[in-house]
N, C-alpha and C positions, 0 to 999 in steps of 0.2 A: 200242390206243386209236384211235378214229376220230372225225373231226369233219367235218361238212359245211359248206362255204362255197359259197353260191349252188348251182350244179349240179355242184360238184366235191367229191370226197372226199379228205381228208388222212388217211393212216394212219401210225401209229407202230408198227413191229414190230422184233423182234430176229431177225436172220438173216444170211445170206450174200448180199450184193448180187449176186454172180456167178450166183446161182440164181434171180434175179427174172425173172418172165415178164411184164415190162412192155415197152412199145414201146422204151424206152431206159432205160439206167442211167447215172448220173452218176459219173464218175471224179474223184476229188480229185487233179488233175494238177499237174505242175510246168510251168514256162514252155517247156521244151524238149520236152514230151510224151515224155519218156524214162520208160518204164513198167517200171522194174527191181524195185522193192520195194513192200511194203505192199499196199494195195488195188489200185493200178495194176498191180503185178506179178501179183497173183492174177487180175485181169481178163484179162491177156494170156495167162497160162498156161492158163486155162480157155477163152478165146475164140479163141486161136490167133494165129499170127504176123501175120495180116492186120491186126490192130488196130495193132500197132507199125509195120508197113509203111505203113499209111495215115496214121498220126500223123507218121512221118518225111516222107512226101510233103507233108503239110499244112505242116509247118515249112519244108521246102525251098521251097515255093511262096509262103508268106505270112510267114515269119519266126516268131520265138517268139510264143507266145500270152501276151499281157500279163496280169499279175495282175488279176483281176476280169473276165476275158474267158473265152470257151470256144470249143472246136472240136468237130467231130463226125466220127466214123468209123462204119463198119459194125460190127456186133457179132460177126462171125465165127461161131464155134460156140456162142456164148451163147444163152440163151433170148430175150434182148432183141435186137431188130433193130439197134439203134444203141447207141453209147457216146458220151456227151457229156462231153468232157474240160474240166472247169471248174477254173481256176487260182485257188485261194484264197490268202489272205495268210500270210506267215511272221510269227509273233509277234515283235514288236519292230521291224517294218518301218515302222510308223506308219500311222495311219488304217485299221487292220485291220477295223473293223466295216463301214466303207463299202466296202472291197475285197471282203469276204465277201458283202455285199448285192449288189454288182455281179456277182460270180461266179455267185451264185444266179439273179439276173435274166437273165444271159447264157444260162444253161442253159435257163431257162423260155422265152426268146425263140427259141432254136434248136428247142425242142420245138414251138413254134407254127409256125415257119417250115417244119418238116417235117411238120406236120399230125398230130402224135402225140397220143394220148389218155391215155397213162399214162407215168409217169416215176418212177424210184426214185433218191433221193438218199442218200449217206452223210453223216456229220458232217464236212463239208469243213474241212480244215486242222487237225483236232484230233489228228492223229498226229504225224509227225515235224516238222510246221510249228509245233507247240506252242500252238495256239490253244485257249483254255479251252472245254470242252464246254458249260458253262452259257451263255457268251456266244454260242457257235455256235447253240445251240438257239433262243435268243431272236431272234437276227438272222435266221436262216434261216426260222423259222416265221412271223415277222412279215412278212418279204419275200414269202413264198409266199401268206400270207393277203391281203396288200394286192394282190398280182398277181391273185388269184382274184376280187377285187371287180370286175374288168373282164371283158370278153368273152374267153373262152378256149376252145380245143379240148380242154384237159386235163380229163379226167373224174376221174382218180385220180392222186394224188401220194403216194408212199410214202417215209417216212424209214426206211431199213433200217439198223439199228444193230447193231454187232458184239457189244457187251458189255452186260451188265445195268445197269451204272452209267450209260452213255449213254442206254439205253432209259428208265430212270427219270427222268433229267433232261429228255429230250424229252417224255415223258408228262406230267410236271408242268408244263412250259412250255405245252403245247397246251391244258391245262385253263384256263390264264390268258387265252387268246385270247378 
């Protein structure tokens, strides 16, 4: 599914985010940028140890990445040049929708800061963090659509979803935009 907003394209696809040939992929990270399991673990396994090393260096220099914020590392052996590590909310932590909106915006702002033209997002916080996919799709897509109403260097934003269920939810939500 594709939707144009101003001069940018939003795409909803099913796939493996570690295979995306975008300027950057977004990792659904934790505050410590410890990439042991889930999507984060897959990104490091495919991209190489440099991603975890740069994440460790970032945390050593700046401290933990607060929920709703993001950090950036090189992409190592990935097709993407960069990985943006966005920390989404844990379900039950309170104010989850605002935290997810902030994490999404933080990733978009880093993409702008680095002059990136393409970015691939997963469904942030819907794995072990327990955030409902339906709410995630609504919050993330509205945040991206609002962001694209302003001037941006982003020409293409992909929501790369791992399973058919999430794909269908995001597809239905983008039709409502």
